[in-house]
SEFI-649610 format. One line per field, with one value per residue: x negated, y negated, z of N, C-alpha, C in turn; residue in three letters; residue number from 1; chain. Coordinates in steps of 0.001 Angstrom, whole numbers. Example, Ala and Ser with C-alpha at 12.3 -4.5 7.8 and 13.67 -1.06 7.14 Angstrom:
2
n_xx = [-13190 -12850]
n_yy = [5690 2250]
n_zz = [7800 7080]
ca_xx = [-12300 -13670]
ca_yy = [4500 1060]
ca_zz = [7800 7140]
c_xx = [-13200 -12900]
c_yy = [3300 -30]
c_zz = [7800 7870]
resn = [ALA SER]
resi = [1 2]
chain = [A A]
% end
This chain:
282
n_xx = [-452 -1891 -1650 -2183 -2464 142 2407 2713 5548 6467 7034 7422 7701 6202 5359 5102 2234 1337 726 -1222 -3386 -3933 -4915 -7356 -8807 -9364 -11026 -13578 -14988 -17084 -18796 -22243 -23520 -24073 -25364 -24280 -26528 -28402 -27235 -27816 -30261 -29125 -27464 -27003 -26509 -26711 -25197 -23852 -20024 -17512 -14685 -11646 -8166 -6276 -4102 -3103 -2408 -4449 -6476 -8287 -9127 -11152 -12791 -13403 -15022 -17262 -18687 -21023 -22751 -23014 -23334 -21220 -20349 -20111 -18792 -18608 -17927 -15803 -14623 -13148 -12537 -11352 -10242 -9701 -9128 -8659 -8541 -9631 -8899 -8146 -5895 -4768 -4942 -7678 -9885 -8897 -7290 -9869 -10621 -8517 -8381 -11304 -13398 -17106 -20205 -17785 -16530 -15486 -13933 -13585 -12904 -13916 -13205 -14546 -13273 -13835 -16419 -16442 -17544 -17576 -17287 -18334 -17944 -19191 -18427 -19872 -19345 -21586 -22734 -23366 -21810 -22394 -22195 -22564 -23406 -22999 -23277 -22281 -22241 -19802 -17694 -15135 -11900 -10611 -8454 -9166 -12025 -14857 -17925 -20226 -19995 -18873 -21599 -22475 -21167 -21508 -24526 -24146 -22970 -20489 -18455 -16702 -15948 -14208 -11783 -10425 -8161 -6956 -4984 -4114 -3466 -5405 -4970 -6653 -7614 -11260 -13161 -16590 -19058 -21994 -24586 -26841 -28952 -29478 -28765 -26412 -22979 -20235 -16788 -13587 -10885 -7727 -3808 -3784 -2512 -898 -227 1536 2814 5471 6037 5535 3579 2936 1228 1146 656 -1826 -4823 -8090 -10907 -14465 -17349 -20382 -23114 -26907 -27131 -25632 -24599 -23219 -23822 -23041 -21622 -19435 -18134 -18029 -15993 -14244 -13085 -12117 -10249 -8381 -8611 -9595 -11645 -10467 -10001 -9655 -9128 -8246 -7607 -6690 -4646 -2814 -2086 -1252 1277 2355 3592 5303 5029 2341 113 80 -763 -2784 -3262 -1719 -1977 -3283 -1009 847 -614 -42 2874 3108 1725 2863 5577 5128 4271 6707 9539 10866 10560 10024 7466 8228 7139 8369 10834 9657]
n_yy = [383 -987 -4163 -6185 -7145 -6370 -7180 -5048 -3973 -3209 -275 1089 62 -2920 -1833 775 897 -873 -215 1785 575 -1928 -605 586 -2423 -2921 -1131 -815 -3457 -2519 -1483 -1051 -3271 -3309 -4998 -5873 -6464 -4598 -2436 -884 748 2745 4162 6266 7290 9547 12513 14923 15221 14975 15649 14460 14598 12675 12239 8684 7657 9416 8568 6488 7758 9552 7345 6179 8070 8185 5348 5308 6301 5196 2567 30 -1300 -4377 -7372 -10856 -11343 -9789 -6062 -4473 -4159 -4878 -3495 -3175 -1471 -636 2149 3957 5691 7972 8689 10650 11590 12287 12761 13001 15713 17130 17108 18428 20892 21749 21410 20861 19283 16178 13061 10234 6624 3322 -138 -2045 -3975 -5740 -7310 -8699 -9612 -10894 -9515 -7295 -4629 -2404 836 4458 7533 10679 13991 16424 19737 21450 20713 18190 14542 11780 8333 5480 1657 -1050 -4958 -7028 -9856 -9791 -7789 -6109 -4850 -4572 -3647 -4505 -5255 -5177 -3834 -1455 -288 -46 2164 4158 4605 6125 8223 8170 9268 8689 6165 4577 4665 4473 3139 1090 2944 3348 1825 734 94 -81 -438 -368 1347 1435 3526 3742 6445 6496 7648 7550 9520 9780 8888 7324 7089 5266 5098 3157 2442 2930 2493 3026 2278 2352 363 940 2279 3299 3880 4409 4990 4737 5478 7407 8427 8568 10132 10046 12031 11215 13121 13549 15917 19078 18978 21239 20238 17796 15321 14537 16315 18446 17265 17122 19943 20491 18914 20078 19853 20696 20343 18637 18713 16014 13176 9854 8749 10946 12021 9601 9498 12217 11811 9709 10387 12343 13958 15315 17843 19496 21594 22164 20681 21294 22298 19856 18189 19263 19275 16229 16240 17542 16321 14034 14990 15137 12820 11069 12097 14704 13198 12755 11605 9990 8673 5210 3763 974]
n_zz = [-36848 -33690 -32794 -30518 -27349 -25155 -22743 -19484 -18336 -15040 -13649 -11422 -7938 -5950 -3374 -3595 -4133 -2326 646 374 -784 812 2925 1487 911 3265 4130 2424 2756 4480 3218 1695 -676 -4243 -6938 -10204 -12012 -11052 -12037 -14018 -13539 -12740 -14622 -15864 -18483 -19834 -18681 -16594 -15910 -13581 -12509 -10448 -9773 -7435 -4994 -4650 -1706 -544 -1024 615 3145 2121 1170 3767 4369 2641 3008 4652 3560 681 -1320 -2995 -6045 -6512 -8539 -9118 -6716 -5991 -5320 -6442 -9545 -12617 -16054 -19547 -21747 -25540 -27582 -30304 -33241 -36299 -38903 -38041 -35958 -35126 -33503 -30674 -31243 -31578 -29210 -27890 -29008 -28050 -29199 -29349 -30600 -29461 -30592 -29136 -29797 -28734 -27848 -24664 -22599 -19993 -16922 -14818 -15393 -17950 -20172 -22979 -24992 -27776 -27756 -27806 -27124 -26244 -26098 -25505 -26333 -23925 -22319 -21693 -21291 -23147 -23960 -26162 -26782 -27678 -27365 -27651 -29135 -28136 -27272 -30093 -32667 -35441 -37077 -37058 -40077 -39041 -36807 -37854 -39172 -36798 -35347 -37526 -37309 -34913 -35099 -35964 -38437 -41340 -40465 -41653 -41674 -39025 -37042 -34352 -31497 -29366 -26042 -22590 -19281 -16039 -12582 -10716 -8746 -8189 -6916 -5521 -4646 -1808 -2365 -4998 -6618 -7828 -9413 -8741 -9911 -9339 -10128 -10701 -10430 -13062 -16565 -19505 -22849 -26442 -29217 -28777 -26320 -23187 -20007 -16599 -14256 -10589 -8452 -8379 -8174 -9932 -9708 -10681 -10665 -11599 -12188 -13032 -13502 -12377 -8522 -5891 -3728 -3245 -1486 -2371 -3890 -1864 -205 -1624 -2154 444 947 -373 -3261 -6615 -9559 -12880 -16063 -17449 -19604 -20348 -22889 -23945 -22288 -22531 -25209 -25749 -24117 -24593 -27573 -28897 -30753 -31248 -30562 -27613 -25934 -24519 -22895 -20658 -17831 -16792 -17075 -15497 -13179 -12722 -12435 -9932 -7937 -8151 -7284 -4446 -3699 -4196 -3064 -5065 -7536 -11089 -13227 -16513 -19816 -20641 -23123 -24845]
ca_xx = [-1644 -1706 -1952 -2389 -2281 1194 2364 3081 6536 6032 8364 7518 7836 4267 5698 4201 593 967 -112 -3062 -4445 -4350 -6177 -8808 -8941 -9956 -12506 -14215 -16258 -17742 -19694 -23074 -22895 -24817 -25142 -24207 -27653 -28859 -26423 -29007 -30751 -28056 -26180 -26561 -25656 -26476 -24891 -22362 -18862 -16720 -13584 -10459 -7328 -5509 -2942 -3375 -2657 -5279 -8073 -8593 -10016 -12190 -13900 -14219 -16162 -18349 -19178 -22532 -23908 -22774 -23158 -19938 -20773 -19597 -18767 -18137 -17405 -15080 -15376 -12252 -12832 -10405 -10746 -8571 -9214 -8556 -8856 -9474 -8679 -7897 -4085 -4062 -5659 -8776 -10674 -7605 -7165 -11115 -10470 -7426 -9028 -12420 -14794 -18304 -19540 -16878 -16401 -14448 -14344 -13090 -13402 -13627 -13416 -14720 -12389 -14561 -17445 -15929 -18079 -16701 -18399 -17578 -18334 -18639 -18611 -19921 -19268 -22576 -22323 -23698 -20676 -22818 -21867 -23427 -22711 -24254 -22365 -22780 -21611 -18716 -17025 -13665 -11151 -9924 -8097 -9668 -13492 -15885 -18402 -21263 -18852 -19100 -23000 -23303 -20580 -22528 -25714 -23714 -23091 -19237 -17975 -15355 -15391 -13328 -10477 -10335 -7361 -6090 -4055 -3773 -4145 -5088 -5330 -6894 -8921 -12146 -14153 -17933 -20081 -23992 -25420 -27957 -30229 -29452 -28741 -25061 -22892 -18757 -15873 -12857 -9678 -6281 -3168 -3857 -1184 -1170 1636 1243 3386 6999 6327 4190 3665 2421 429 560 426 -3108 -6066 -8933 -12030 -15050 -18478 -21308 -24285 -27832 -27421 -24227 -24489 -22483 -24213 -22666 -20575 -17906 -17741 -17387 -14947 -12393 -12988 -11911 -9012 -7955 -8573 -10033 -11753 -9654 -10259 -9001 -9480 -7563 -6911 -5909 -3640 -2089 -1678 -356 2162 3133 3287 5971 4828 902 84 -358 -421 -4039 -3440 -718 -2543 -2968 592 1292 -1261 991 4158 2874 1272 4201 6593 4405 4369 7710 10192 11499 10412 9071 7432 8371 7308 9534 10531 9748]
ca_yy = [145 -1794 -5326 -7404 -6496 -6753 -7075 -4199 -3814 -2401 646 1171 -1781 -3031 -1625 2208 1028 -1740 391 2247 -599 -2742 247 368 -3146 -2877 -92 -1444 -4011 -1470 -767 -2127 -3674 -3533 -5994 -5564 -6537 -3346 -906 -24 1853 3870 4003 7718 7141 11164 13147 16105 14163 16339 14611 15262 13342 12993 10755 7347 7742 9987 7697 5504 8927 9781 6051 6270 9542 7426 4131 5418 7227 4974 1318 -76 -2103 -6089 -8642 -11784 -10920 -8200 -4686 -3704 -4926 -4771 -3064 -3110 -577 -62 2951 4189 6991 8088 8355 11922 11881 13305 12743 13718 16880 17834 17284 19651 22074 21808 20785 20082 17928 15250 11727 8846 5478 2686 -1242 -1648 -5184 -5803 -8411 -9446 -10406 -11546 -8738 -6777 -3549 -1372 2304 5852 8428 12063 14741 17695 21179 21789 19532 16808 13178 10476 6985 3894 772 -2719 -5980 -7621 -10759 -9466 -6416 -6737 -3923 -4859 -3118 -5705 -4951 -4668 -2391 -13 93 780 3187 5089 5066 6970 9438 8406 9669 7947 4950 3027 5042 4391 2457 1142 3649 3113 515 1556 -617 110 -1021 688 1066 2198 3485 4599 7202 5985 8256 6936 10916 10430 7535 7705 5905 5531 4436 3166 1922 3626 2391 3297 1957 1418 -573 1008 3386 2665 4860 4119 5778 3769 6856 8386 7784 9353 10067 10589 12043 11438 13218 14110 17885 19043 20037 21672 19887 16440 14904 14041 17913 19148 16573 17313 20979 20682 18043 20804 19109 20962 19612 18779 18651 14904 12150 8988 8984 12143 11646 8342 10211 13533 11356 9095 10755 13442 14832 15724 19186 19197 22807 22463 20171 21817 22395 18654 17535 20198 18125 15185 16309 18604 15108 13099 15456 15117 11316 10897 13485 15277 12259 13106 10509 10409 7539 4440 3208 -678]
ca_zz = [-35982 -32517 -32893 -29921 -26023 -24840 -21065 -19215 -17321 -13755 -13347 -9983 -6695 -5679 -2724 -3932 -4008 -832 1927 544 -1195 2037 3868 879 877 4668 4380 1295 3187 5147 2514 1505 -2186 -5387 -8028 -11293 -12872 -10796 -12145 -15314 -12865 -12355 -15302 -15704 -19665 -20320 -17456 -15790 -15230 -12449 -12821 -9908 -10045 -6502 -4653 -4013 -565 89 -1237 2208 3978 680 1110 5009 4125 1937 3879 5362 2039 -454 -2205 -3568 -6873 -6319 -9487 -8663 -5408 -6195 -4951 -7149 -11168 -13693 -17200 -20268 -23061 -26557 -28417 -32191 -34019 -37314 -38664 -37840 -34479 -35525 -31720 -30090 -32195 -31674 -27840 -27699 -29463 -27443 -30103 -29266 -30035 -29841 -29817 -28394 -29822 -27668 -27165 -23286 -21597 -18135 -17002 -13855 -15985 -18821 -21232 -23859 -25465 -28367 -26840 -28462 -25933 -27169 -25271 -26139 -26515 -22894 -21627 -21343 -21995 -23229 -24359 -26744 -26709 -28164 -26820 -28472 -28207 -27587 -27860 -31159 -33142 -36370 -36785 -38616 -41003 -38370 -35920 -38991 -38982 -35254 -35355 -38589 -36362 -33621 -35612 -36134 -39856 -42187 -39598 -42474 -41142 -37706 -36450 -32863 -31188 -27434 -24912 -21618 -18033 -14457 -11655 -10549 -7620 -8523 -5834 -5813 -3674 -1604 -2789 -6105 -7935 -8511 -9377 -8429 -10390 -8645 -11415 -9671 -11147 -14886 -17204 -20969 -24024 -27654 -29850 -28333 -25375 -21579 -19128 -15432 -12856 -9522 -7457 -8681 -8624 -10837 -9139 -11815 -9877 -12478 -11834 -13782 -12776 -11420 -7385 -4975 -2049 -3386 -212 -2862 -4031 -404 579 -2538 -1923 1802 646 -1322 -4791 -7512 -10291 -13752 -17174 -17560 -20463 -20161 -24254 -24429 -21712 -22999 -26753 -25419 -22959 -25423 -28963 -29121 -32251 -31209 -29957 -26012 -24821 -23856 -21547 -19935 -16639 -16383 -16600 -14413 -11755 -12746 -11742 -8563 -7301 -8489 -6031 -3274 -3319 -4462 -3277 -6330 -8725 -12367 -14535 -17897 -20497 -20917 -24384 -24926]
c_xx = [-1030 -2456 -2323 -1828 -749 1153 3336 4420 6496 6863 8325 7662 6627 4641 4527 2566 97 82 -1351 -3872 -4694 -5298 -7649 -9697 -9697 -11192 -13536 -15436 -17235 -18743 -21260 -23121 -24426 -24562 -25304 -25492 -28611 -28502 -27060 -29675 -30169 -27028 -26100 -25859 -25512 -26245 -24052 -21279 -18395 -15646 -12328 -9271 -6229 -4648 -3646 -3623 -3490 -6886 -8914 -9532 -11075 -13288 -14301 -15283 -17773 -19019 -20427 -23212 -23728 -22965 -21873 -20314 -19789 -19856 -18084 -17084 -15861 -15306 -14027 -12186 -11741 -11055 -9575 -9422 -8581 -9053 -8545 -9400 -8234 -6374 -3870 -4865 -6855 -9650 -9610 -7456 -8747 -11279 -9504 -7997 -10449 -13465 -15459 -19359 -18680 -17285 -15234 -14886 -13369 -13824 -13044 -13943 -13529 -14284 -12935 -15796 -17417 -16444 -17124 -17848 -17587 -18595 -18073 -19187 -18783 -20389 -20409 -22127 -22565 -22794 -21539 -22621 -22704 -22953 -23524 -22544 -23255 -22296 -20963 -17983 -15724 -12881 -10450 -9481 -8336 -11545 -14293 -16989 -19935 -20877 -19520 -20437 -23346 -22427 -21303 -23848 -25316 -22992 -21142 -18802 -16957 -14686 -14155 -11981 -9853 -9544 -6701 -4920 -3422 -4213 -4119 -5944 -5491 -7651 -9595 -12955 -15135 -18458 -21461 -24145 -26374 -29313 -30413 -29396 -27816 -24229 -21393 -18028 -14108 -11594 -8410 -5428 -3184 -2547 -1845 262 480 2405 4744 6879 4827 4408 2711 2026 -228 565 -617 -3848 -7066 -10260 -13012 -16659 -19212 -22877 -25502 -27598 -26294 -24955 -23532 -22605 -23372 -21719 -19441 -17415 -17102 -16054 -13837 -11956 -12300 -10604 -7956 -7784 -9738 -10584 -10850 -10657 -9698 -9302 -8222 -6897 -6106 -4551 -2666 -1616 -728 889 3367 3882 3891 5477 3120 1389 -859 -856 -1739 -3933 -2081 -842 -2558 -1876 1070 1283 -133 2058 3961 2596 2208 5170 6139 4555 5662 8650 11320 11668 9909 9096 7133 7974 8901 9293 10442 11080]
c_yy = [-767 -3034 -6297 -6292 -7059 -6628 -5721 -4546 -3000 -1352 1044 -254 -1776 -2081 34 1885 -75 -1347 738 1413 -1369 -1720 326 -918 -3363 -2098 -650 -2350 -3531 -845 -1685 -2351 -3419 -4447 -5147 -5572 -5289 -2195 -242 952 2971 4069 5689 7654 8817 12170 14195 14715 15632 15357 15445 14271 13700 11716 9860 7420 8343 9267 7121 6490 8830 8061 6067 7259 8680 6894 4281 5799 6646 3269 1072 -1738 -3674 -6829 -9427 -11759 -10283 -6779 -3872 -4601 -3999 -4473 -3087 -2482 -418 1019 3020 5659 7114 8485 9778 12098 12681 13340 13323 15007 17535 17922 18196 20720 22561 21899 20472 20215 17334 14225 11057 7389 4396 1244 -1403 -3446 -5025 -6917 -9193 -10105 -11206 -10781 -7527 -5769 -2534 38 3275 6404 9770 12931 16391 18763 21997 20805 18422 15429 12061 9367 6079 2980 -573 -3496 -6515 -8789 -10690 -8105 -6758 -5117 -3889 -4384 -4083 -4602 -4362 -3970 -1215 417 575 2040 4152 5686 6094 7852 9723 8535 8940 7014 3814 3504 4752 3383 2325 2144 3644 1868 708 312 -115 -682 -40 502 1579 1939 4117 5180 6334 6484 8204 8464 11194 8884 8002 6707 6103 4897 4207 2280 1964 3383 2527 2196 1683 358 -116 1876 3045 3627 4526 5068 5570 5003 7545 7683 9068 9240 10808 10694 12027 11842 14022 15518 17928 19761 19885 20931 18490 16437 14790 15427 18808 18233 16602 18242 20849 19763 19155 20699 20061 20009 19821 18320 17129 13686 11138 8803 10218 12381 10917 8883 11126 12732 10603 8846 12329 14693 15686 16973 19077 20495 22781 21707 20208 21647 20940 17724 18397 19753 17246 15239 16903 17245 14138 13234 15053 13484 10693 11229 13518 13922 12630 11701 10580 8882 6941 4009 1838 -619]
c_zz = [-34770 -32767 -32153 -28235 -25579 -23175 -20961 -18083 -16079 -13829 -12074 -8979 -6677 -4645 -2415 -3745 -2530 299 1798 34 -270 2680 2757 868 1980 4892 3276 1570 4259 4308 1899 14 -2903 -6640 -9223 -12187 -12058 -11284 -13194 -15090 -12453 -12860 -15583 -17320 -20215 -18967 -17300 -15257 -14731 -12083 -11363 -9890 -8556 -6502 -4231 -2596 128 -134 366 2936 3058 1448 2490 5332 3721 2427 4107 4169 850 -595 -2908 -4973 -6458 -7359 -8888 -7581 -5090 -6017 -5929 -8528 -12287 -14884 -18203 -21754 -24173 -27395 -29874 -32170 -35376 -37198 -38218 -36360 -34340 -33849 -31002 -30052 -31676 -29864 -27474 -28155 -29149 -28448 -29709 -30291 -30726 -29760 -29541 -29150 -29162 -27785 -25315 -22920 -20090 -17796 -16137 -13931 -17233 -20279 -22029 -24829 -26638 -28208 -27878 -27524 -26608 -25697 -26284 -25965 -25008 -21817 -20779 -21734 -22161 -23860 -25158 -26758 -27463 -27715 -28115 -28110 -27515 -28147 -29043 -32231 -34830 -36045 -38108 -39484 -40028 -37191 -36754 -38877 -37573 -35130 -36586 -37816 -35645 -34051 -36180 -37913 -40102 -40975 -40461 -41972 -40072 -37648 -34963 -32901 -29881 -26823 -23777 -20606 -17094 -14045 -11320 -9474 -7826 -7296 -6319 -4648 -2860 -1616 -4153 -7036 -8266 -8166 -9248 -8900 -9736 -9654 -10600 -10694 -12991 -15323 -18384 -21740 -25054 -27953 -28707 -26876 -23928 -20775 -18149 -14528 -11553 -8402 -7617 -8561 -9474 -10274 -10281 -10942 -11165 -11940 -13225 -14134 -11846 -10288 -6699 -3696 -2415 -2006 -878 -3381 -2652 -235 -563 -1956 -367 1913 20 -3274 -5480 -9064 -11455 -14838 -17279 -18522 -20111 -21536 -24286 -23838 -22089 -24194 -26650 -24887 -24258 -26955 -29074 -29808 -32123 -30022 -28575 -25329 -24384 -22765 -20576 -18230 -15920 -16082 -15764 -12913 -11392 -11883 -9934 -7315 -7031 -7059 -5224 -2981 -3203 -4540 -4554 -7336 -9576 -13427 -15689 -18728 -20567 -22117 -23885 -25191]
resn = [MET LEU THR GLU GLN GLU ASN ILE THR PRO ILE PHE THR PRO ALA ILE GLN ALA LYS PRO TYR ALA GLU ILE ARG ARG ILE LEU PRO ASP PHE GLN THR VAL ALA LEU ASP GLU MET GLN THR TYR ALA LEU GLN ASP ARG ILE ASP THR LYS TYR LEU ILE ARG LEU VAL ASP LEU PRO ALA LEU LEU GLU GLU LEU ALA SER THR SER ARG VAL LEU GLU VAL ALA ALA GLN ARG ILE ASN ALA TYR ARG THR LEU TYR PHE ASP THR PRO GLU PHE SER PHE TYR ARG ASP HIS HIS ASN GLY LYS ARG PRO ARG LEU LYS VAL ARG MET ARG SER TYR LEU SER ASN GLY GLN THR PHE LEU GLU VAL LYS LYS LYS GLU ASN LEU LEU ARG THR SER LYS GLN ARG MET GLU ILE ALA ALA VAL ASN PRO VAL ILE SER ALA VAL MET PHE ASP PHE LEU LYS ASP CYS GLY VAL LYS ASN SER GLN TRP LEU GLU ALA THR LEU TRP ASN SER PHE GLN ARG ILE THR LEU ILE SER ASN ASP ALA CYS GLN ARG MET THR ILE ASP LEU GLY ILE ALA PHE HIS ASP SER THR THR MET LEU GLN LEU PRO HIS LEU ALA VAL VAL GLU LEU LYS GLN ALA SER PHE SER ARG ASP SER ILE ILE VAL ARG SER MET LYS GLU LYS GLY TYR GLN PRO VAL ALA PHE SER LYS TYR CYS THR GLY ILE ALA THR LEU ASN PRO THR VAL LYS ARG ASN ARG PHE LYS GLN THR PHE LEU GLN PHE ARG ALA ILE THR LYS ARG THR PHE ALA ASN VAL TYR LEU ASP PRO VAL ARG ALA]
resi = [1 2 3 4 5 6 7 8 9 10 11 12 13 14 15 16 17 18 19 20 21 22 23 24 25 26 27 28 29 30 31 32 33 34 35 36 37 38 39 40 41 42 43 44 45 46 47 48 49 50 51 52 53 54 55 56 57 58 59 60 61 62 63 64 65 66 67 68 69 70 71 72 73 74 75 76 77 78 79 80 81 82 83 84 85 86 87 88 89 90 91 92 93 94 95 96 97 98 99 100 101 102 103 104 105 106 107 108 109 110 111 112 113 114 115 116 117 118 119 120 121 122 123 124 125 126 127 128 129 130 131 132 133 134 135 136 137 138 139 140 141 142 143 144 145 146 147 148 149 150 151 152 153 154 155 156 157 158 159 160 161 162 163 164 165 166 167 168 169 170 171 172 173 174 175 176 177 178 179 180 181 182 183 184 185 186 187 188 189 190 191 192 193 194 195 196 197 198 199 200 201 202 203 204 205 206 207 208 209 210 211 212 213 214 215 216 217 218 219 220 221 222 223 224 225 226 227 228 229 230 231 232 233 234 235 236 237 238 239 240 241 242 243 244 245 246 247 248 249 250 251 252 253 254 255 256 257 258 259 260 261 262 263 264 265 266 267 268 269 270 271 272 273 274 275 276 277 278 279 280 281 282]
chain = [A A A A A A A A A A A A A A A A A A A A A A A A A A A A A A A A A A A A A A A A A A A A A A A A A A A A A A A A A A A A A A A A A A A A A A A A A A A A A A A A A A A A A A A A A A A A A A A A A A A A A A A A A A A A A A A A A A A A A A A A A A A A A A A A A A A A A A A A A A A A A A A A A A A A A A A A A A A A A A A A A A A A A A A A A A A A A A A A A A A A A A A A A A A A A A A A A A A A A A A A A A A A A A A A A A A A A A A A A A A A A A A A A A A A A A A A A A A A A A A A A A A A A A A A A A A A A A A A A A A A A A A A A A A A A A A A A A A A A A A A A A]
% end
């Protein structure tokens, strides 16, 4: 079991992110803002998710396209907000295996700390049979690898079976930009600086961004869907938890995620001539 959040040593120099981040920070002030207390209106806790894996250097152009049609979440004067997540699974990685095997409905259990406002939640995400995603959560004091009795009751109410066997399996950290369309029919998150680690191994993806479009029902007329298609990006089945587990644990089955890893390598090669990313042993 993981016992604490450990420091992550950068694999690459900050120069890899410096120019794209400077462009992103130049563009974000062009957006109108939405406050955190307004977000519940646009929560879309029951939704259709569409994900894209893109190069960080392509993100500024996408943001420029969206500046006139979307608002950006601002928390404590910050428009890029930091998150820290601790995932839980059984010793046999049951949640991971359910995802890998395409089982539906399936669950994911995590504690997530929203560092910009100090809130932390125990969250249960459920992927439904019709590809819909729902999320339930309860506020907790802090991320903790030990699950309390009150948390067990919450997990049981959410349909998590045998929750007494759950243990902490993976840390994940990233930064997020959240956009709300002006017509309020869709929300988009953009995750940057994604990193994973367990007690012995780490992986950072500083050159990638994960764009996730959240809609009540999927629409190809979305400006985001059209823009991604024009840029040559196709939707990808991507899970932070499964990516981290499959990358850092050489013994788990991973063939279902082969296409995702091929995209990792292709985007990496386009970003750093002939460089490949592999986990680093601590």
